[in-house]
N, C-alpha and C positions, 0 to 999 in steps of 0.2 A: 474548380476555383477554390483557392485556399480561403479558409475562414478566419485566419489569424489565430491568436493565442486563446481566444475565448469564443465559445458558441453557446447555444441554448442548453447543452448537456454537460459541458466540461470546460475546464481551464487547463491549458498546457503549462506545465511547470518543468523546470530542470532541477535535478538534484545531483550532488556530488557524493559519491560513495567511495569508501576506502576500497582499494583494489582487492584486498583479502576478502572482504564481504561480497564484492561482486563475483569473485571466483567461486565462493561458496554458493551463491545464488545460481550461477551457471551450472554448477554440479548437481543441484537438486531440482532444477526446472524440469517439467514434463516435456516430452518430445513435442515440438511445435508450439510450445508456450512462449509468449514474448516476455521480455524482462518487465515491460510495463504491466502486463497482465499479472505477473507474479507479484509485483510490488503492490498493485491495487488489491489483490486477494489478501496479501499479508497485512496491508493497512486496515482493511475491513475487519479482519480477525482481531487485530490489536484494538480497534475501536470497540468491538463487542466485549472483549476481555475487560477493558477499562470501565465500560458502562456497567458490567456485572459487578466489578469490584466496588465502584462508587455506590451502586444500589445497595450492596451488602453493608457497606460502611454507614450509609444513610439510614438503613433500617435498624441498625444496631444502636443508633442514637448517638 
């Protein structure tokens, strides 16, 4: 049974990507890796990068 767009663990969203970027993603994805999995991993990496950057700026005063 479908749970709809939102459940206890996630929210389904749709994004529009430029075709050139989607092609680049397809070229670098690991064998068997889904596009959603790739995007989630990329988003988590970007979140960590920005948190480190913000932490560094905050600690410098």
